C-alpha positions in Angstrom: 54.5 112.7 14.8 56.5 114.5 12.1 57.3 118.1 12.7 56.9 120.4 9.7 59.0 123.1 11.4 61.9 121.8 13.5 61.8 122.6 17.2 65.2 124.3 17.2 64.1 126.5 14.2 61.4 127.9 16.4 63.9 129.4 18.9 67.2 129.7 17.1 66.5 133.2 15.7 65.3 134.8 18.9 67.5 137.8 19.6 69.3 137.9 23.0 71.2 140.8 24.5 73.8 140.0 27.2 75.2 142.9 29.2 76.9 140.8 32.0 76.7 137.6 33.9 76.7 136.4 37.6 77.6 133.1 39.2 76.4 131.9 42.5 77.7 128.7 44.1 75.3 126.4 46.1 75.8 123.2 47.9 73.4 121.0 49.9 73.2 117.5 51.4 71.0 115.4 49.1 69.9 111.9 48.3 67.5 110.6 45.7 69.2 111.4 42.4 72.4 110.3 44.2 73.1 107.6 41.7 73.7 110.2 39.0 75.8 112.3 41.3 77.9 109.7 42.9 79.5 108.6 39.7 82.0 111.4 40.1 82.2 112.0 43.8 85.2 111.1 45.8 85.1 108.6 48.6 85.5 111.5 51.1 82.3 113.1 49.8 80.2 110.0 50.0 78.4 108.7 53.1 79.1 105.2 54.3 75.7 103.9 53.1 76.2 105.6 49.7 72.8 107.2 49.9 73.6 110.7 50.9 76.1 113.2 49.5 76.9 116.9 49.3 75.8 118.3 45.9 77.6 121.3 44.4 76.0 123.4 41.7 76.6 126.9 40.2 73.6 129.1 39.4 74.3 131.2 36.3 72.5 134.5 35.5 72.8 136.2 32.2 71.6 139.8 32.3 70.6 142.1 29.5 68.3 145.2 29.2 67.3 144.8 32.9 66.1 141.2 32.4 67.7 138.1 33.7 68.0 134.6 32.2 69.0 131.7 34.4 70.7 128.3 34.0 72.4 125.8 36.3 75.8 124.1 36.0 75.4 120.6 37.4 79.1 119.7 37.1 79.7 117.2 39.9 83.2 118.2 41.1 83.5 121.1 43.5 87.0 121.9 42.3 85.6 122.7 38.8 83.0 125.1 40.2 85.5 126.9 42.4 88.1 127.2 39.6 85.6 129.4 37.7 84.0 131.1 40.7 87.4 132.2 42.2 88.8 133.5 38.9 89.3 137.2 38.3 89.0 136.7 34.6 85.7 137.3 32.8 84.3 135.1 30.1 83.7 137.1 26.8 79.9 136.8 26.7 78.6 140.4 26.3 77.0 141.4 23.1 74.0 141.1 20.7 73.2 137.6 19.6 70.5 135.2 18.5 70.1 132.0 20.4 72.0 130.3 17.5 74.8 132.8 17.2 75.3 132.7 21.0 75.7 128.9 20.8 78.2 129.4 18.0 80.1 131.9 20.0 80.3 129.5 22.9 82.2 127.1 20.6 85.1 129.6 20.8 84.9 130.2 24.6 86.8 128.0 27.0 84.3 127.5 29.8 87.1 125.8 31.8 89.8 128.4 31.4 91.9 127.1 34.3 92.4 123.6 33.1 90.4 120.6 31.9 87.5 119.5 34.0 87.8 116.5 36.2 85.3 114.7 34.0 84.9 115.2 30.3 81.1 115.1 30.6 81.3 118.3 32.6 81.9 120.2 29.4 78.4 119.4 28.3 76.9 120.2 31.8 78.5 123.7 31.8 77.6 124.3 28.2 74.0 123.5 28.9 74.0 126.0 31.8 75.0 128.9 29.5 72.8 127.8 26.6 69.7 127.3 28.8 70.3 130.6 30.5 70.6 132.3 27.1 67.3 130.7 25.9 65.6 131.7 29.1 66.8 135.3 28.6 65.9 135.4 24.9 62.4 134.2 25.6 61.9 136.7 28.4 63.3 139.6 26.3 60.8 138.6 23.6 58.0 138.6 26.4 57.2 134.9 25.7 57.7 131.4 27.1 59.0 128.1 25.8 55.6 126.5 25.3 54.4 129.5 23.2 57.7 129.6 21.2 57.4 125.9 20.3 53.7 126.1 19.7 52.9 123.5 22.4 51.1 123.5 25.7 52.3 122.9 29.2 50.4 120.0 30.8 50.6 118.3 34.2 53.8 116.3 34.8 53.8 112.9 36.4 56.9 111.9 38.4 58.6 109.0 40.3 60.9 109.3 43.2 64.4 108.1 42.7 66.1 106.2 45.6 68.9 104.0 46.6 68.1 101.6 49.5 71.3 101.9 51.6 74.1 99.5 52.3 73.0 96.9 53.2 69.8 97.7 51.2 66.5 97.7 53.1 62.9 98.4 52.5 62.9 101.2 55.1 63.1 104.2 52.9 60.4 103.1 50.4 58.2 102.1 53.4 58.5 105.5 54.9 57.7 107.3 51.7 54.6 105.1 51.2 53.5 105.8 54.7 53.7 109.5 53.9 52.1 109.1 50.4 50.7 105.7 49.4 50.4 106.9 45.8 54.1 107.5 45.2 55.9 105.5 42.5 59.6 104.8 42.4 62.7 104.5 40.3 65.1 102.3 42.3 68.9 101.7 41.8 69.7 98.0 42.2 72.8 96.8 44.0 74.3 93.4 44.5 73.0 93.3 48.1 69.3 93.0 47.0 68.0 89.8 48.6 65.1 87.6 47.5 63.0 88.8 50.5 63.7 92.5 49.6 62.8 92.0 46.0 59.5 90.2 47.0 58.6 93.0 49.4 59.3 95.8 46.9 57.4 93.9 44.1 54.5 93.6 46.5 54.1 97.4 46.7 53.2 97.6 43.0 54.9 101.0 43.1 58.2 100.3 41.3 58.1 101.8 37.7 61.8 101.7 36.8 64.7 99.5 37.9 68.1 101.1 37.2 70.6 98.3 36.7 73.5 100.8 36.7 75.4 98.7 34.2 76.7 101.6 32.1 78.6 103.5 34.8 81.8 101.7 34.1 84.6 102.3 36.6 82.5 104.4 39.0 81.2 104.2 42.5 77.8 103.0 41.4 78.8 100.7 38.6 76.9 97.4 38.9 78.6 94.4 37.2 76.5 91.9 35.2 74.7 89.5 37.5 72.6 87.0 35.5 70.9 85.5 38.6 69.9 88.9 40.0 68.8 90.0 36.5 66.5 87.0 36.2 65.0 87.5 39.6 64.2 91.2 38.9 62.8 90.6 35.4 60.4 88.0 36.9 59.5 89.8 40.0 58.8 93.2 38.3 57.1 92.2 35.0 56.0 95.7 34.0 58.9 97.8 35.3 61.3 99.5 32.8 64.8 98.2 32.9 67.4 101.0 32.6 71.1 100.5 31.6 71.6 96.8 31.9 74.8 95.0 30.9 74.2 93.1 27.7 76.5 90.2 27.3 76.3 86.8 25.6 75.3 85.5 29.1 72.6 88.1 29.8 71.1 88.6 26.3 69.1 85.3 26.6 67.6 86.6 29.9 66.3 89.7 28.2 64.9 87.8 25.1 61.3 88.9 24.7 61.8 91.8 27.2 63.6 94.2 24.8 60.7 96.6 24.9 61.3 97.1 28.6 64.9 98.0 28.2 65.7 101.7 28.3 68.9 103.7 28.3 70.2 106.7 30.3 74.0 107.1 30.6 74.9 106.5 26.9 72.4 109.0 25.5 74.0 112.2 24.5 72.8 112.8 20.9 71.1 111.2 18.0 74.2 109.2 17.0 74.3 107.6 20.5 70.7 106.4 20.0 71.5 104.9 16.6 74.5 103.1 18.1 72.4 101.2 20.6 72.2 97.4 20.2 68.5 97.6 19.0 65.9 100.3 18.5 64.8 101.4 22.0 61.1 101.7 23.0 61.9 104.4 25.5 64.9 106.6 26.7 65.8 108.7 29.7 66.4 112.3 28.6 68.7 114.4 30.7 69.0 117.8 29.0 72.4 118.7 30.4 73.9 115.6 28.9 73.3 117.1 25.4 75.3 120.3 26.0 73.5 122.5 23.5 69.9 123.5 23.0 70.1 122.4 19.4 71.5 119.0 20.3 68.8 118.5 23.0 65.9 119.6 20.8 67.0 117.6 17.8 67.3 114.5 19.9 63.9 115.0 21.4 62.5 115.5 17.9 64.2 112.4 16.6 62.6 110.4 19.3 59.2 111.8 18.5 59.6 111.2 14.8 60.8 107.6 15.4 58.2 106.5 17.9 60.7 106.3 20.8 59.1 107.2 24.1 60.9 109.4 26.6 61.0 110.2 30.3 62.8 112.9 32.1 65.9 112.4 34.2 67.3 114.6 37.0 70.8 115.3 38.2 70.0 116.5 41.7 69.6 120.1 40.5 69.4 122.7 43.3 67.8 125.5 41.4 66.5 126.5 38.1 67.8 123.4 36.4 65.0 121.5 37.9 62.5 123.9 36.4 64.0 123.4 33.0 63.6 119.6 33.1 60.0 120.1 34.4 59.3 122.4 31.4 60.6 119.9 28.8 58.8 117.0 30.4 55.6 119.0 30.5 55.9 119.8 26.8 57.1 116.4 25.4 56.6 113.5 27.9 54.3 114.6 30.7 52.6 111.2 31.4 55.9 109.2 31.5 57.5 107.9 34.7 59.7 111.0 34.9 62.6 110.8 37.3 62.2 114.5 38.1 60.5 114.7 41.5 60.6 118.2 43.0 64.0 118.7 44.7 62.5 118.5 48.2 62.3 114.8 47.5 66.1 114.7 47.6 66.2 115.7 51.2 68.2 113.2 53.2 65.1 112.2 55.2 61.6 111.7 53.7 59.4 114.7 54.3 55.6 115.1 54.5 53.6 117.7 52.8 55.4 117.6 49.5 53.9 118.3 46.1 52.2 115.2 44.7 52.2 113.8 41.2 51.2 115.2 38.8 52.7 118.6 39.1 50.4 121.4 37.9 51.8 123.6 35.1 52.6 127.3 35.8 49.7 129.7 35.5 51.9 132.5 34.2 55.0 131.0 32.6 58.0 133.1 31.6 61.0 132.2 29.6 62.3 128.7 30.2 61.0 128.7 33.7 58.3 126.4 35.0 57.1 127.6 38.4 
């Protein structure tokens, strides 16, 4: 599909008026998307089984003309949130802009005015919070929504549930979820402790859509080194599952020969250049909007994938608020039928719950802005 009018061109000239902004800190015990969060958590923040953690986020509201636009900063380090929240200084954001000129103005604003963030990636996460809030506000001030602005239609969104299986890993959590809802499907983070019996049991469910090899989180708590024997077991046991972020070495490349179409990437994907630098053209990629920083970068990358026949699926970062709606909205517009790792946030509760929304999620009946609820 080749777009005659670029996605970003459809929103960049929307006017947006900003009178002031408000920040609200939130923190909750979570699991599920833990693998993404734990890459930057300290040992003190992590539970012994590395499957539960305390998630900090800042909810951002931009206000203008009596209307509010919302975004979410998913920076993982609490110290970076509190440095901004506890500051008496105000960021220079008020004024009349377009979506594009606001993004250009942010280039000159230090969103970490009290020192560099703990992780360089946090600059993208915070930038996304402000840009997504500005887009939300611009759309609402124009009395429209993202689907209408992009000349697309919101459709139901399929999702999978993301889990780690504890230390030592067991079938217990998946079993409990399937008892609650036998139709659930999963994205599972592998660890060195996966045994042959566990692999056989998981494969027997037929519910595993994605295996996250965690091979690209170098030097972090969840980094999984290359393990050719385990790789071979998994490739054989799950012949249709996507394989995310493996370690490709001279030793493992032969294992994946003929399986390249199943290999997908998450952690390295931050822009078009990062896609073009992959070892081969991917069939599918994990899209996490906050990794891209700006609306322009995110939309251009999505459009690049659409124009180059690269499938996509959504990825979550354990959002606590409106950030989850934004990833639902993008998935609904661009990759609704994919195994989206964007289950409603109640699925990140430390214990599996009954009565939760099932896949697919129905689109909003009266959408506004960038919201999807």
